[in-house]
N, C-alpha and C positions, 0 to 999 in steps of 0.2 A: 493579606495580599490584596493590592488594589486591582481594579478591573483592568487597567492598562497592563499591569504585570501578568495577570492571568492570560490576557490576549497574547502578549509577547511569548509567554511560556507555550501556549497552544501552537502558535506559529512555529516556534523553534522545534517543538516535538514533531509536528506534522512535517516540517521541512526535512527531517532526517529519514523519512519514509521513502523508500525506493529512489535513492539518489540517482540512479541511472536515468531517470526521466529528465532530470535537470542537466545531466551531463551531455545530452544530445546537442548536435550542432544547431545553428539557427536556420539552415536551409531545409525545407520539407523534402522527405524522401521521394524518389520517383515512384509514381503510381498512386500516391495518396489522393490526388484529385479525382480519380475514377474508382476509388475504393468505396465500400459500403459498410455501415455500422454492423457490428456483430449483433445477432438477435439476443433477446433476453435469455433464451435457453442456452445459447452458446456462452454467454458470460457466466451463467449459473454453473455450467459444466466446467468451464475453465477454472473457476475459483472455489466452488463448493467442495468442502472436505479437504482442501489443500492449504498448505503453508507456503507463504512467499518468504524466501530466505533473503535477507538483506545483508549488506556489508557488515553492519553492526547491530543485527537484530533479526526479528522475524515476526510475521503476522499470520494468524490462522483464521480461516473463513469456515466456521462450523455451519452445517446446514440446519442443525438443531436450533430453532428460534433465530436463525441467521446471526448467531453470536460472532463477534470479532474480538479477538484477543491478540495482544502484541507485546513485545518487549524490545528495548533498545539500549545500547551502550554507546550511542553516538558521542564522539569526542570524549569517551570515558565516563560520561554521566549516565547513570542508571535511570531508566524511566519505563513505564508500562502503560498500556492502553486497554480499556475494556469498553465494549459497546456493541454496535450492530452494523452489519453490512447490508447493502441494498442496491437494487438496480433501478435507476431513475428514468432511463430512456434506453431505447435500443443502443447497445454499445457502451453504456456508461455505468461503471461500478463506483459506488461510494461506500465509505465507512465513517461512522460517527462514533467517536470514542472519547471517554474521559481519560486524559493522560495525566499520570501521577509521576511526580519527581520529588526530590528532597525539598525543593523550594515551593511546592504547591501543586495544585490540580487545576486543569483547564480542559474544556471541551474543544474538539476540533473535528471538522468534517473534511475528509480528503477524498477527491474524486479523480478517476481516470477514464478517459474515453478510449474506445477500441474500434478499429476499422479493419476490414479485410479485403484482400484482392487475391483470389485464388487461395492458395495455402498460406499466404503471407498475412501476418497480423501486425498492425501498427498500434501504437499506444501513445497517449500524451497525458500528462497531468493537467487537470483543470484548475483554474480557468486559463492560465497563460503559459502552460508548458509548450514544448516543441514536439511535434510528431517524430517518432523514431520507430525502427523495426523492432517489434517485441518478439516476433517469432518468424524466422525465415522459413522458406519452403525449399527443401526439407529443413526441419529444425536443426540448429547447430548448438553445440555445447556452450558457446559464448552468448547465446540469446538470453535476454532477461526472462523469457518463458522457461528456460532451463532451471530457473530458481524457484519455480513452483513445484512443490513436492507433495504427493498424496500423503495425508495423515497430519497429525498434530505434532508439530515440532516446536510448539510454544509453551504448553502447560508446564512441563518439567522445569524449564528455565524461568518461567514467569514467577513461580513461588520464591525462588531465590532473589529475583529482582524486587519483588514486593517487600521482602525482608530488608533488603538494602535501603530501599526508598523509605520504608517505615521507620528505620533507625534515625532518620533526619527529622522526624516529627516531634 
C-alpha cells in the first residue's frame, strides 16, 4: 500500500468518527463567543471510562494507560482503531489510533475542542469543524452527549471486527 493510499485510508476512517460534528450548520451557536474551554479535569471526567456510541460504531476511552479502542461499520466497511487518547490543551480531546481495514492500516489523529457556558457544552471537530451544542442545559436525549455511556461498549464487538478485517489479509 502506497503512502498516499495509507493517508487516504486514515482520512476516510477518521472521517467516519462522530459524524454529528460535521452535520452541524455553518453558523456558530449563540453564546459560543463568551464560552470558556472545559478544563483538563472536565474533559477527563467527560470521556474517561466512557464509550462514545456512533451511528455505525463506537469508541472507548479507557483510563488505564489512556487506551483508545474503536470499531466502525461506516458504509458497511468493517474497520477498527487501537491507540491512545489525550488532552492537549484546556478543552481539547484527541485520540491517536492505528486504523485497520481490509485494504490496509493507517494512523490518524482526531481531535475535538469543547467549550462551556453555564451548563451548556459546545463541541467542534478540529481543525475545521463547526461548533455545535454537544450538551444542552439541562441535557436532552437528542444531545451528542447522550451517546457517551459509562463502560466499555467496544471490546466485545472489536474482536468480531478484527476477525472480519483479518480475513482480508
